[in-house]
C-alpha positions as CSV (number, residue, x, y, z in Angstrom):
1,M,-99.7,32.9,-33.0
2,I,-97.0,31.4,-35.1
3,A,-95.0,34.1,-36.9
4,S,-94.4,33.4,-40.7
5,R,-90.8,32.6,-41.6
6,S,-89.1,35.3,-43.6
7,P,-87.8,34.3,-47.1
8,S,-84.3,33.1,-47.3
9,L,-81.3,35.6,-48.2
10,R,-81.0,33.5,-51.4
11,V,-84.4,34.8,-52.4
12,K,-84.5,38.3,-50.9
13,I,-81.1,39.6,-52.0
14,P,-81.4,38.5,-55.7
15,L,-85.0,40.0,-55.8
16,R,-83.6,43.3,-54.3
17,V,-80.7,43.3,-56.7
18,S,-83.1,42.7,-59.5
19,L,-85.4,45.5,-58.4
20,L,-82.5,47.9,-58.1
21,V,-81.4,47.1,-61.7
22,I,-84.9,47.6,-63.0
23,I,-85.1,51.0,-61.2
24,V,-81.8,52.1,-62.4
25,G,-82.8,51.2,-66.0
26,C,-86.1,53.1,-65.7
27,V,-84.3,56.2,-64.3
28,I,-81.9,56.0,-67.2
29,T,-84.6,55.6,-69.7
30,A,-86.5,58.6,-68.3
31,S,-83.4,60.8,-68.4
32,L,-82.8,59.9,-72.0
33,L,-86.4,60.6,-72.9
34,Y,-86.3,63.9,-71.3
35,R,-83.0,64.9,-73.1
36,A,-84.5,63.6,-76.3
37,F,-87.6,65.8,-75.9
38,G,-85.2,68.9,-75.5
39,V,-83.2,67.9,-78.5
40,F,-86.3,67.4,-80.6
41,R,-87.6,70.9,-79.6
42,E,-84.2,72.6,-80.4
43,D,-84.3,70.8,-83.7
44,L,-87.7,72.3,-84.5
45,L,-86.7,75.8,-83.5
46,V,-83.4,75.7,-85.5
47,S,-85.0,74.1,-88.6
48,S,-88.0,76.5,-88.5
49,A,-85.7,79.5,-88.1
50,N,-83.7,78.6,-90.9
51,L,-86.6,77.9,-93.2
52,G,-88.3,81.1,-92.2
53,R,-85.1,83.2,-93.3
54,I,-85.0,81.4,-96.7
55,L,-88.8,81.8,-97.3
56,A,-88.6,85.5,-96.2
57,R,-85.8,86.3,-98.7
58,S,-87.6,84.4,-101.5
59,L,-90.8,86.4,-100.9
60,V,-89.2,89.9,-101.2
61,T,-89.4,89.9,-105.0
62,P,-92.9,88.6,-105.4
63,M,-94.1,91.1,-102.9
64,L,-92.4,94.0,-104.4
65,H,-93.9,93.1,-107.8
66,D,-97.4,92.2,-106.0
67,D,-97.0,88.7,-107.6
68,V,-99.4,86.7,-105.3
69,W,-99.2,83.6,-107.4
70,K,-95.4,83.5,-107.1
71,A,-95.6,84.2,-103.4
72,Y,-98.1,81.3,-103.0
73,E,-95.6,79.0,-104.9
74,V,-92.8,80.1,-102.6
75,I,-94.6,79.2,-99.4
76,N,-95.8,75.8,-100.7
77,T,-92.4,74.9,-101.8
78,P,-91.5,73.1,-98.4
79,F,-94.9,71.1,-98.6
80,G,-93.9,69.7,-101.9
81,I,-90.8,68.0,-100.7
82,D,-91.1,64.3,-100.1
83,T,-90.2,64.1,-96.4
84,K,-89.8,61.1,-94.1
85,Q,-92.5,60.3,-91.5
86,G,-92.0,62.4,-88.5
87,A,-90.2,65.3,-90.3
88,L,-90.4,68.8,-88.6
89,Q,-92.8,70.4,-91.1
90,A,-95.1,73.4,-90.4
91,D,-98.9,73.0,-90.3
92,L,-99.6,76.4,-91.6
93,V,-97.6,79.2,-93.4
94,L,-99.1,82.7,-93.6
95,V,-97.7,86.0,-95.1
96,I,-99.2,89.0,-93.5
97,S,-98.8,92.3,-95.3
98,R,-97.7,95.5,-93.6
99,N,-101.3,96.7,-93.2
100,G,-102.3,93.6,-91.2
101,R,-104.0,91.6,-93.8
102,V,-103.5,88.1,-95.2
103,Y,-101.4,88.4,-98.2
104,V,-101.2,84.7,-99.1
105,S,-101.4,81.4,-97.1
106,T,-101.0,77.7,-97.6
107,Q,-104.7,77.3,-96.5
108,P,-106.5,79.9,-98.7
109,S,-110.0,78.4,-97.9
110,D,-109.4,79.1,-94.2
111,Y,-107.4,82.3,-94.4
112,P,-108.5,84.0,-97.7
113,M,-106.4,86.6,-99.4
114,L,-106.6,90.2,-98.3
115,S,-108.7,89.2,-95.4
116,E,-108.0,91.0,-92.1
117,I,-106.3,89.1,-89.4
118,G,-108.7,88.0,-86.8
119,A,-111.8,88.5,-88.9
120,G,-113.5,85.2,-88.7
121,Q,-110.3,83.7,-87.2
122,P,-110.4,84.2,-83.4
123,E,-107.4,82.1,-83.0
124,L,-105.3,84.8,-84.6
125,N,-106.5,87.7,-82.6
126,D,-103.6,87.5,-80.2
127,L,-101.2,87.3,-83.1
128,R,-102.7,90.5,-84.5
129,R,-102.3,92.3,-81.4
130,R,-98.7,91.2,-81.0
131,I,-97.8,92.4,-84.5
132,E,-99.5,95.7,-84.0
133,Q,-97.8,96.4,-80.6
134,A,-94.4,95.7,-81.8
135,P,-93.4,95.6,-85.5
136,L,-90.9,92.7,-86.1
137,T,-87.3,93.6,-86.7
138,D,-86.0,90.0,-86.2
139,Q,-87.4,86.6,-85.8
140,Q,-89.5,85.8,-82.7
141,L,-91.0,82.6,-81.3
142,L,-94.5,82.8,-79.8
143,E,-96.1,79.9,-77.9
144,G,-99.6,79.0,-76.9
145,L,-101.5,81.0,-79.7
146,G,-104.7,79.3,-80.7
147,F,-104.6,75.9,-82.3
148,N,-100.9,76.3,-83.2
149,E,-99.1,75.9,-79.9
150,L,-95.9,77.2,-81.6
151,M,-95.4,80.1,-84.1
152,V,-92.2,81.4,-85.7
153,L,-92.5,84.9,-87.0
154,T,-89.8,86.2,-89.5
155,P,-89.9,89.8,-90.8
156,I,-89.9,90.3,-94.6
157,I,-87.6,93.2,-95.3
158,S,-86.3,94.8,-98.5
159,D,-83.7,97.7,-98.2
160,G,-84.6,98.3,-94.6
161,V,-88.3,98.5,-95.3
162,L,-90.8,96.0,-93.7
163,L,-92.9,94.5,-96.3
164,G,-94.8,92.0,-94.2
165,T,-94.5,89.1,-91.8
166,L,-94.0,85.4,-92.5
167,V,-95.8,83.3,-89.9
168,M,-95.1,79.4,-89.7
169,G,-97.3,77.6,-87.2
170,Y,-96.5,74.2,-85.7
171,S,-98.3,71.9,-83.4
172,R,-96.5,70.2,-80.6
173,D,-97.8,66.9,-81.9
174,I,-95.6,67.3,-85.0
175,F,-92.7,65.4,-83.4
176,S,-94.9,63.1,-81.2
177,Q,-94.4,60.2,-83.7
178,R,-90.7,60.8,-83.8
179,F,-90.5,61.0,-80.0
180,L,-92.5,58.0,-79.5
181,G,-90.4,56.0,-81.9
182,F,-87.4,57.1,-80.0
183,A,-89.0,56.2,-76.7
184,W,-89.9,52.8,-78.0
185,Q,-86.2,52.1,-79.0
186,A,-84.8,53.5,-75.7
187,A,-87.2,51.2,-73.8
188,L,-86.2,48.2,-75.8
189,T,-82.6,49.0,-75.3
190,T,-83.0,49.6,-71.6
191,L,-84.9,46.3,-71.4
192,L,-82.1,44.5,-73.2
193,I,-79.5,46.1,-70.8
194,V,-81.5,45.1,-67.8
195,I,-81.7,41.5,-69.0
196,I,-77.9,41.5,-69.6
197,V,-77.0,43.1,-66.2
198,L,-79.7,41.2,-64.3
199,A,-78.2,37.6,-64.8
200,P,-74.8,38.4,-63.5
201,A,-76.2,40.4,-60.7
202,V,-78.4,37.5,-59.5
203,Y,-75.4,35.1,-60.0
204,L,-73.2,37.4,-57.9
205,A,-75.9,37.8,-55.3
206,R,-76.5,34.0,-55.0
207,R,-72.7,33.6,-54.9
208,F,-72.6,36.0,-51.9
209,T,-75.6,34.6,-50.0
210,D,-74.7,30.9,-50.4
211,P,-71.9,31.0,-47.9
212,L,-74.0,32.9,-45.5
213,V,-76.8,30.3,-45.8
214,K,-74.3,27.5,-45.2
215,L,-73.0,29.3,-42.1
216,S,-76.5,29.8,-40.9
217,N,-77.3,26.1,-41.2
218,C,-74.1,25.2,-39.4
219,M,-74.9,27.5,-36.6
220,S,-78.4,26.1,-36.2
221,M,-76.9,22.6,-35.6
222,I,-75.2,23.9,-32.4
223,G,-77.4,22.9,-29.5
224,S,-79.4,20.4,-31.4
225,R,-76.6,18.1,-32.3
226,E,-73.4,16.8,-30.6
227,L,-70.5,19.0,-31.4
228,D,-68.4,16.1,-32.7
229,E,-71.2,15.3,-35.2
230,I,-71.4,18.8,-36.7
231,E,-69.7,18.9,-40.1
232,C,-69.8,22.2,-41.9
233,A,-68.9,22.3,-45.6
234,L,-67.9,26.0,-45.5
235,D,-66.3,27.3,-48.7
236,P,-62.7,28.6,-48.1
237,S,-62.2,32.0,-49.4
238,P,-59.0,33.6,-50.4
239,R,-60.6,37.1,-50.3
240,N,-59.8,37.7,-46.7
241,D,-62.9,39.8,-46.4
242,E,-65.6,40.1,-43.7
243,L,-67.3,36.9,-44.9
244,D,-64.1,34.9,-44.7
245,Q,-63.3,36.3,-41.3
246,L,-66.8,35.3,-40.1
247,Q,-66.2,31.8,-41.2
248,R,-62.9,31.6,-39.5
249,Q,-64.4,33.0,-36.3
250,F,-67.1,30.4,-36.5
251,R,-64.5,27.6,-37.0
252,L,-62.6,29.0,-34.1
253,M,-65.8,29.1,-32.0
254,L,-66.7,25.5,-32.9
255,A,-63.1,24.4,-31.9
256,E,-63.4,26.2,-28.6
257,L,-66.7,24.6,-27.8
258,R,-65.4,21.2,-28.6
259,D,-62.3,21.8,-26.4
260,K,-64.6,23.1,-23.6
261,Q,-66.8,20.0,-23.8
262,Q,-63.7,17.7,-23.8
263,L,-62.4,19.5,-20.7
264,E,-65.9,19.1,-19.1
265,Q,-65.8,15.4,-19.8
266,Q,-62.3,15.2,-18.4
267,M,-63.3,17.0,-15.3
268,V,-66.2,14.5,-14.8
269,V,-63.9,11.6,-15.3
270,T,-61.4,13.2,-12.9
271,E,-64.0,13.9,-10.2
272,R,-65.1,10.2,-10.5
273,L,-61.6,9.0,-10.2
274,A,-61.1,11.2,-7.1
275,A,-64.2,9.8,-5.6
276,I,-63.0,6.2,-6.3
277,G,-59.6,7.1,-4.8
278,R,-61.2,8.5,-1.6
279,F,-63.3,5.2,-1.4
280,T,-60.3,2.9,-2.0
281,A,-58.1,4.9,0.4
282,G,-60.7,4.4,3.2
283,I,-60.8,0.7,2.5
284,A,-57.1,0.4,2.3
285,H,-56.8,2.1,5.8
286,E,-59.3,-0.4,7.2
287,I,-57.4,-3.3,5.7
288,N,-54.0,-2.0,6.7
289,N,-54.7,-2.2,10.4
290,P,-55.4,-6.0,10.8
291,L,-52.9,-6.7,8.1
292,G,-50.1,-5.1,10.3
293,G,-51.3,-7.4,13.2
294,L,-51.1,-10.5,11.0
295,L,-47.6,-9.7,9.9
296,T,-46.6,-9.1,13.5
297,A,-48.0,-12.5,14.6
298,T,-46.2,-14.5,11.8
299,N,-43.0,-12.7,12.5
300,T,-43.3,-13.6,16.2
301,L,-44.2,-17.2,15.3
302,L,-41.0,-17.6,13.0
303,R,-38.8,-16.2,15.6
304,H,-39.9,-17.8,18.8
305,G,-42.2,-20.6,17.8
306,Q,-40.9,-24.2,17.7
307,L,-42.2,-25.2,14.3
308,N,-41.4,-28.3,12.3
309,P,-40.1,-27.8,8.8
310,M,-43.6,-28.2,7.2
311,A,-45.2,-25.7,9.5
312,E,-42.3,-23.3,9.1
313,K,-42.7,-23.5,5.3
314,T,-46.4,-22.8,5.5
315,V,-45.9,-19.9,7.8
316,R,-43.3,-18.3,5.6
317,L,-45.7,-18.8,2.6
318,I,-48.4,-17.0,4.6
319,E,-45.9,-14.2,5.4
320,R,-45.0,-13.7,1.8
321,G,-48.6,-13.5,0.9
322,L,-49.4,-10.9,3.6
323,K,-46.5,-8.9,2.5
324,Q,-47.8,-8.9,-1.1
325,I,-51.2,-7.7,0.1
326,R,-49.5,-4.9,2.2
327,D,-47.7,-3.7,-0.9
328,T,-50.8,-3.7,-2.9
329,V,-52.8,-1.8,-0.2
330,G,-49.8,0.6,0.1
331,T,-50.3,1.7,-3.5
332,L,-53.8,2.9,-2.7
333,L,-52.5,5.1,0.1
334,V,-50.1,7.1,-2.1
335,E,-51.4,10.7,-2.2
336,A,-51.6,12.6,-5.5
337,K,-50.2,15.8,-3.9
338,H,-47.1,17.0,-5.6
339,K,-44.1,16.9,-3.3
340,S,-41.7,19.8,-3.6
341,H,-39.0,21.7,-1.6
342,P,-39.9,24.6,0.6
343,M,-40.4,28.1,-1.0
344,S,-37.3,30.2,-1.3
345,R,-36.3,33.7,-2.4
346,Q,-34.6,32.1,-5.6
347,D,-37.8,30.5,-6.5
348,I,-39.5,33.8,-6.8
349,D,-36.6,35.5,-8.7
350,D,-36.4,32.5,-11.1
351,I,-39.8,33.5,-12.2
352,Q,-38.7,37.0,-13.1
353,A,-36.0,35.6,-15.4
354,L,-38.5,33.2,-16.9
355,L,-41.1,35.7,-17.9
356,Q,-38.8,38.8,-18.8
357,P,-38.5,37.6,-22.5
358,E,-42.2,37.6,-22.8
359,A,-42.6,41.0,-21.3
360,Q,-39.9,42.4,-23.7
361,R,-41.7,40.8,-26.6
362,R,-44.9,42.6,-25.7
363,R,-42.9,45.7,-25.0
364,V,-44.2,45.8,-21.3
365,A,-42.0,47.0,-18.4
366,L,-41.8,44.2,-15.8
367,N,-41.1,45.6,-12.3
368,W,-40.0,43.0,-9.6
369,D,-39.9,43.6,-5.9
370,N,-39.0,40.5,-4.0
371,R,-38.6,41.0,-0.2
372,V,-38.8,37.4,0.7
373,E,-35.4,36.4,2.5
374,A,-36.2,33.3,4.4
375,C,-37.4,29.9,3.2
376,L,-41.1,29.3,3.7
377,A,-42.8,26.0,4.5
378,L,-45.0,26.4,1.4
379,P,-44.8,24.0,-1.7
380,S,-42.7,25.9,-4.0
381,T,-44.1,24.2,-7.1
382,L,-47.6,25.3,-6.4
383,V,-46.7,28.9,-5.4
384,R,-44.6,29.2,-8.5
385,Q,-47.5,28.0,-10.7
386,V,-49.8,30.7,-9.1
387,L,-47.3,33.4,-9.6
388,I,-46.6,32.5,-13.3
389,N,-50.3,32.4,-14.0
390,L,-50.9,35.9,-12.6
391,V,-47.8,37.5,-14.2
392,L,-48.5,36.1,-17.6
393,N,-52.2,37.3,-17.4
394,A,-51.0,40.7,-16.4
395,I,-48.5,40.9,-19.2
396,A,-51.2,39.8,-21.8
397,A,-53.5,42.6,-20.3
398,A,-51.1,45.4,-20.3
399,P,-50.9,47.5,-23.4
400,E,-47.7,48.3,-25.3
401,E,-45.3,50.5,-23.3
402,G,-47.4,49.6,-20.3
403,W,-46.1,48.1,-17.0
404,V,-46.6,45.1,-14.7
405,D,-45.5,45.2,-11.0
406,C,-44.9,42.2,-8.8
407,R,-44.4,42.5,-5.2
408,S,-43.9,39.7,-2.6
409,E,-43.2,39.9,1.2
410,I,-44.0,38.3,4.5
411,E,-46.5,40.2,6.5
412,H,-48.2,39.1,9.8
413,E,-47.1,35.3,9.4
414,T,-48.5,35.3,5.8
415,L,-47.0,35.4,2.4
416,L,-48.4,38.5,0.4
417,I,-48.2,38.6,-3.3
418,E,-49.5,41.5,-5.4
419,V,-49.5,41.5,-9.1
420,S,-50.8,44.6,-10.8
421,N,-50.8,45.9,-14.5
422,S,-51.8,49.0,-16.5
423,G,-54.5,47.4,-18.6
424,E,-58.0,48.2,-19.1
425,Q,-60.5,48.3,-16.2
426,I,-62.4,45.0,-15.6
427,S,-66.0,45.5,-15.0
428,D,-67.8,44.2,-11.9
429,E,-69.8,41.7,-13.9
430,V,-66.7,40.2,-15.3
431,I,-64.9,40.2,-11.9
432,A,-67.9,38.3,-10.3
433,H,-67.2,35.3,-12.8
434,L,-63.5,35.8,-13.1
435,F,-62.4,32.6,-11.3
436,E,-65.0,30.3,-12.9
437,P,-63.7,27.8,-15.4
438,F,-63.8,28.8,-19.0
439,M,-64.6,32.5,-18.1
440,S,-62.0,34.7,-20.0
441,H,-62.0,38.3,-20.6
442,Q,-59.1,38.2,-22.9
443,D,-58.9,37.3,-26.6
444,G,-57.6,33.8,-27.1
445,G,-57.9,32.9,-23.5
446,R,-59.5,29.6,-22.3
447,G,-60.5,30.8,-18.8
448,L,-58.7,28.1,-16.9
449,G,-55.5,29.8,-15.7
450,L,-57.3,31.9,-13.0
451,W,-59.5,29.0,-12.1
452,V,-56.4,26.8,-11.5
453,T,-54.9,29.7,-9.6
454,Y,-57.9,29.9,-7.4
455,Q,-58.0,26.2,-6.7
456,I,-54.3,26.1,-5.7
457,V,-54.7,29.3,-3.4
458,T,-57.9,27.9,-1.7
459,G,-56.2,24.4,-1.4
460,L,-53.4,26.2,0.6
461,N,-55.9,27.9,2.9
462,G,-55.2,31.3,1.2
463,T,-57.4,34.1,-0.3
464,I,-57.2,35.9,-3.6
465,E,-58.7,39.4,-4.3
466,V,-59.2,41.5,-7.4
467,D,-59.4,45.4,-7.5
468,S,-59.7,47.0,-10.9
469,G,-59.9,50.8,-11.5
470,P,-59.2,53.3,-14.3
471,V,-55.4,53.4,-13.4
472,D,-54.5,49.7,-12.7
473,T,-55.8,46.2,-12.0
474,R,-54.4,44.5,-8.9
475,F,-54.5,40.9,-7.8
476,T,-53.7,40.3,-4.1
477,I,-52.9,36.7,-2.7
478,I,-52.5,36.0,0.9
479,L,-51.1,32.5,1.9
480,P,-50.8,31.6,5.6
481,L,-47.6,30.3,6.8
482,P,-47.4,27.1,8.8
483,L,-46.0,27.5,12.3
484,M,-42.6,26.1,11.3
485,A,-42.5,28.5,8.3
486,A,-39.6,30.9,9.2
487,A,-36.1,29.6,8.8
C-alpha cells in the first residue's frame, strides 16, 4: 500500500496561519458582540429609568385633578417623538391607580380605563400580585412577565403619598435591529482586518518555509547524486537564528562528506600504489640477482681478459648499461618507512613543551611523568606521533579546569605509555568503533587521529587499550622493545 504524500510546508503553514487568523478574528468579533449586547441592555435600562421618572413627575398633577385626558397625553408624549430606527422605545405604557385598576394606557382598547388588572389580561396577573405584595417606593425592574419580557415600574408619589404606578413594558426585540446592524458592521470590520492581516501572514509563512523546502531538497540529493554534483542555493541569512544554524550545519556536513569521500578515494589510490610497489619490489629482487652476476662477469673480463680495443670498448659499453639497469632497479627497492633516530628521554620531554601552550589555552592541567632514562631502539618519529595524537585528544576531551596525565616508563622489556584525562565517560558502543577511520566522538574531529595511532602501534607490534569510567578515560599503549633496546 503506497502512503499518500503529505502536503508541502509551503502549503500547510500558510493554511494553518490563515486558519489561526480567521479563528482569532471570529473570537474578537464574538467578544465585541457580547460586549455590545451588554451595552445595549444597559442603555435600555438607563433610558427607561430616566423616562419613567420624567413621566411619573408629569402625571402627578393630572392624577391629583383626576384629569384622565391630560394623563393620556403625558404617557403618549414619547410615542409622538420622531425617533430613528432601532430607538429604545417602550411597547406599552400603563398607569395603575392605587386601588389596582388601570387609570390610563397607551393601548386603551386592550387595557380599558378603570379595568381591574388581570381581568381579561392574564399576562398581567403576575404584575398585580407583585404590586399587591410590595407597594413601590422606588423604581423596580421586572423580567419575564407575559409578552413583555422586560418591565420598568416607577411609583407616582406626591408629598409622600403613593398615587399610582407607572408601568413601561419593553420587548427584548426592541433592540434586535440595532444589535443586528452592529453585528453586521463588526463582521465586515473583522473580515477586512482578516484580509489585511492574512496577506502579510501568508507572505511571512512562505518566506519562512522556502528555506526549509530548499534545504529539504538539498538533503534529498545526498545518496542519489555524487557529492561534487550537489549544488544547493541556500539563502544566506544574517539573522543567526535556528534556521541559519541549520543551514550552516548542513553546509558543514556536506563539506565533511566530501572530505570523507576524497580521503576514501585517496586511500584506494594509496592501497593500489602499495600493491604495485610490492609487486615491483618482488620483480626488482628477481632482476637484481642475475644482474649482480653479470656485473661481476664484466668486471672480471675487463681485469683479467686479454681483449682487443674493439672488444674492450664493447664490454665497457655493456658494463655501463648494466649499471644503469642496477640503478633503476635500486630505486624500486627503496622502502617508504621513515628513518629516524632511536627514541630518547628528550624526545618525550619535547612533546610536553610542544603541547603545554595548547593545554594552557584550554585551561587544562598537563601532568607529565617521564621515567624513561635510556635510549630505546624504537623509531622516535612514529612514537612521538602516537604520543602527540593521544595527548591532543585528551586535552580536547578534558573540561575547563580539568586535567591530563601522561606517564611513560620501561616495564618488562616494553615501553608503557598511559594517557588519561578527566573528560566525560565514553560509552562501550563508541569504544567498539573508536579506532575505525572517520569515527570521532568529539565535535569537529575527523576520526583519523586514533586510526593513524592504531596503525602505527600495530605496525610496531604493540597494543593499545581504552578504559573509560565516570572519573577518567585512560589510553594504554604497550610497545615491545627489540633485543638491542637498552643502551
